C-alpha positions as CSV (number, residue, x, y, z in Angstrom):
1,X,-150.8,42.7,84.3
2,X,-149.6,40.8,81.7
3,X,-149.9,41.7,78.1
4,X,-152.4,44.1,79.2
5,X,-154.6,41.9,80.9
6,X,-155.3,42.6,84.5
7,X,-155.2,39.7,86.9
8,X,-157.9,41.2,89.4
9,X,-161.0,42.7,88.1
10,X,-162.4,44.7,91.1
11,X,-166.5,45.8,90.7
12,X,-167.9,48.7,92.4
13,X,-171.7,49.0,92.0
14,X,-172.6,52.4,93.7
15,X,-176.1,54.0,94.0
16,X,-175.8,57.6,95.9
17,X,-172.8,56.7,97.7
18,X,-170.4,59.6,96.9
19,X,-170.0,60.0,100.9
20,X,-167.6,56.7,101.2
21,X,-166.9,56.1,97.5
22,X,-163.2,57.7,97.4
23,X,-162.3,55.8,100.5
24,X,-163.5,52.4,99.0
25,X,-161.7,53.1,95.8
26,X,-158.4,53.9,97.4
27,X,-158.6,50.6,99.4
28,X,-159.0,48.6,95.9
29,X,-155.8,51.0,94.3
30,X,-153.9,50.6,97.8
31,X,-153.6,46.6,97.2
32,X,-150.2,45.2,98.2
33,X,-150.1,42.6,95.3
34,X,-152.4,41.8,92.3
35,X,-153.0,45.4,91.1
36,X,-156.4,45.5,89.9
37,X,-158.4,46.8,87.2
38,X,-161.4,48.9,89.3
39,X,-164.9,49.1,87.6
40,X,-167.2,51.5,89.0
41,X,-170.6,50.8,88.0
42,X,-172.8,53.9,88.8
43,X,-176.4,52.5,89.0
44,X,-178.4,56.2,87.9
45,X,-176.6,57.9,91.1
46,X,-178.4,61.5,91.4
47,X,-175.4,62.7,93.6
48,X,-171.8,63.0,92.6
49,X,-170.7,59.3,92.6
50,X,-170.0,59.0,89.4
51,X,-167.9,62.4,89.6
52,X,-165.8,60.7,92.4
53,X,-165.0,57.6,90.6
54,X,-163.9,60.0,87.3
55,X,-161.7,61.9,89.7
56,X,-159.5,59.2,90.2
57,X,-158.2,59.4,86.4
58,X,-157.5,56.3,84.4
59,X,-156.9,53.8,87.2
60,X,-160.7,53.6,87.7
61,X,-163.1,52.5,84.5
62,X,-166.4,54.1,85.0
63,X,-169.8,52.7,83.5
64,X,-172.4,54.5,83.8
65,X,-175.8,52.6,83.9
66,X,-179.6,53.7,84.4
67,X,-180.6,52.6,88.1
68,X,-181.9,48.9,87.9
69,X,-180.2,47.7,91.8
70,X,-177.0,46.3,92.7
71,X,-177.7,43.1,91.2
72,X,-177.8,44.4,87.7
73,X,-174.9,46.6,88.0
74,X,-172.5,44.1,89.2
75,X,-173.6,42.1,86.6
76,X,-172.7,44.9,83.9
77,X,-169.4,44.8,85.7
78,X,-169.0,41.6,85.2
79,X,-169.9,42.1,81.6
80,X,-166.7,44.7,80.9
81,X,-164.3,43.3,83.4
82,X,-161.1,41.6,81.9
83,X,-159.5,40.1,84.7
84,X,-158.9,36.2,85.4
85,X,-160.0,36.9,89.0
86,X,-163.0,38.6,90.3
87,X,-163.4,40.8,93.3
88,X,-166.9,42.9,94.5
89,X,-166.4,46.0,96.8
90,X,-169.2,47.7,97.9
91,X,-168.9,51.7,97.7
92,X,-169.5,51.9,101.6
93,X,-167.1,49.5,102.8
94,X,-162.8,48.6,102.6
95,X,-161.0,46.3,101.5
96,X,-157.9,45.6,103.9
97,X,-154.4,46.3,102.0
98,X,-153.1,42.7,102.1
99,X,-156.5,41.3,100.7
100,X,-155.9,40.1,97.2
101,X,-152.0,39.0,98.4
102,X,-153.3,37.1,101.2
103,X,-156.0,35.3,98.7
104,X,-153.9,35.0,96.1
105,X,-151.4,33.3,98.1
106,X,-154.1,30.5,99.0
107,X,-154.5,30.0,95.1
108,X,-150.9,29.3,95.0
109,X,-151.1,26.8,98.0
110,X,-154.0,24.9,96.1
111,X,-154.6,25.9,92.4
112,X,-157.5,23.5,92.3
113,X,-159.3,26.5,94.4
114,X,-162.1,28.3,92.4
115,X,-163.0,30.9,95.7
116,X,-161.3,32.1,98.4
117,X,-163.1,33.7,101.0
118,X,-161.9,35.7,104.0
119,X,-163.2,37.1,107.4
120,X,-164.7,40.4,107.7
121,X,-164.4,43.2,110.5
122,X,-167.5,45.4,110.9
123,X,-166.7,49.1,112.0
124,X,-169.4,51.8,113.1
125,X,-168.7,55.0,110.8
126,X,-167.5,57.9,112.4
127,X,-170.9,59.9,112.0
128,X,-173.1,57.1,113.4
129,X,-170.9,56.7,116.4
130,X,-171.0,60.7,117.1
131,X,-174.9,60.3,116.9
132,X,-175.5,56.9,118.7
133,X,-172.5,57.3,121.1
134,X,-169.5,55.0,121.5
135,X,-171.0,51.7,122.6
136,X,-172.2,49.6,119.5
137,X,-172.5,45.8,119.9
138,X,-171.3,44.9,116.3
139,X,-168.2,47.5,116.4
140,X,-165.1,45.3,116.0
141,X,-166.7,42.0,115.3
142,X,-164.8,39.6,113.0
143,X,-167.0,37.2,111.2
144,X,-166.2,34.5,108.4
145,X,-167.1,36.5,105.1
146,X,-169.0,33.7,102.9
147,X,-170.3,36.5,100.3
148,X,-169.2,37.6,97.0
149,X,-167.7,41.2,98.7
150,X,-165.2,39.0,100.8
151,X,-164.3,36.9,97.8
152,X,-161.7,36.3,95.3
153,X,-162.7,33.9,92.7
154,X,-161.3,32.5,89.2
155,X,-163.8,34.2,86.3
156,X,-164.8,30.8,85.4
157,X,-166.1,30.1,88.8
158,X,-168.4,33.0,88.6
159,X,-169.6,32.1,85.5
160,X,-170.5,28.7,86.7
161,X,-172.6,30.0,89.5
162,X,-174.2,32.4,87.3
163,X,-175.3,36.4,87.4
164,X,-176.1,38.0,90.5
165,X,-179.9,38.0,91.1
166,X,-181.5,41.5,89.7
167,X,-185.0,41.1,91.1
168,X,-184.1,41.8,95.0
169,X,-183.0,45.0,96.8
170,X,-180.7,43.8,99.2
171,X,-180.5,40.1,99.1
172,X,-178.6,39.8,96.1
173,X,-175.4,38.6,97.7
174,X,-177.6,35.9,100.0
175,X,-179.1,34.4,96.7
176,X,-175.8,34.2,95.1
177,X,-174.4,32.3,98.3
178,X,-177.3,30.1,98.0
179,X,-176.5,28.9,94.4
180,X,-172.6,28.8,95.1
181,X,-173.6,26.1,97.6
182,X,-175.3,24.5,94.9
183,X,-172.7,24.5,92.4
184,X,-169.6,22.3,92.1
185,X,-167.1,25.5,92.7
186,X,-164.4,24.5,95.3
187,X,-163.8,27.2,97.9
188,X,-161.6,28.0,101.0
189,X,-161.7,30.5,103.9
190,X,-158.7,31.8,105.3
191,X,-158.3,32.9,108.7
192,X,-157.1,36.5,107.9
193,X,-159.6,39.4,108.2
194,X,-159.5,41.0,104.6
195,X,-162.6,43.2,104.2
196,X,-163.9,45.9,106.2
197,X,-167.6,46.6,106.6
198,X,-168.8,50.1,107.6
199,X,-172.0,50.3,109.7
200,X,-173.7,53.4,109.0
201,X,-177.4,54.7,109.2
202,X,-178.1,53.6,105.4
203,X,-177.3,50.0,106.0
204,X,-178.9,49.6,109.7
205,X,-182.2,48.9,108.1
206,X,-181.3,45.5,106.6
207,X,-183.8,43.3,108.8
208,X,-186.6,45.4,108.1
209,X,-190.1,43.4,107.2
210,X,-189.4,43.8,103.1
211,X,-185.9,42.7,103.6
212,X,-186.8,39.9,105.4
213,X,-189.8,38.8,103.1
214,X,-187.1,39.1,100.2
215,X,-185.0,36.4,102.1
216,X,-187.6,34.3,102.9
217,X,-188.4,34.5,99.1
218,X,-184.7,33.2,98.2
219,X,-185.2,30.4,100.7
220,X,-188.4,29.1,99.0
221,X,-186.5,29.6,95.7
222,X,-184.0,27.3,96.9
223,X,-186.1,24.5,98.2
224,X,-188.3,24.7,94.9
225,X,-185.0,23.8,92.9
226,X,-184.2,21.3,95.3
227,X,-187.8,19.7,95.2
228,X,-187.8,19.9,91.5
229,X,-186.6,16.9,89.1
230,X,-183.0,17.5,87.9
231,X,-184.1,17.4,84.3
232,X,-180.7,19.4,83.4
233,X,-178.7,16.1,84.6
234,X,-180.6,13.9,81.5
235,X,-178.1,13.4,78.9
């Protein structure tokens, strides 16, 4: 921090996520560089999520909000965050301890960058492994992470892309990525694993019919935007 202003604000939206939240918070607080301001937005949880976040004391800023979904909770976190850079951490996932150090180094190498992504390691949560056995096809897979949770970006870049969609239950990150691709932000992807995505029984249903319909609607909205007259470009 310089003059009380945080360099990085990490925003975590949580809804009934007390089971994994403490691990997520610790992974943000244990960064080897860019010690962050951590904002946890409790999205109207009915479990002990807010209490878990508050147990970390002054190191974590807890915002309680009515239940409106992940997109709305992330937007609330952005409104109160004070960092020059923004990062997003899901309440059931983990940052690699060197995440911010590696991404800040990329900004130092190329100051013209707006957002730096990294790679994501998927891992099976212990209770899922116990119930389904040791064989799981996605365990240990490493993927390029081109979503907000694997990003470190300048606040100005996030402002340019715009807020997260609040009308979709699960596809707000996908919508954000589509709008980012349409924007003028300059991005880079480093080869390092900087984010660990937990696979568990509550996120295995992301491919069900209702969720697929959300993705179809978002792709249609993208095509509609591309077909519409670019009236905003008129002087």
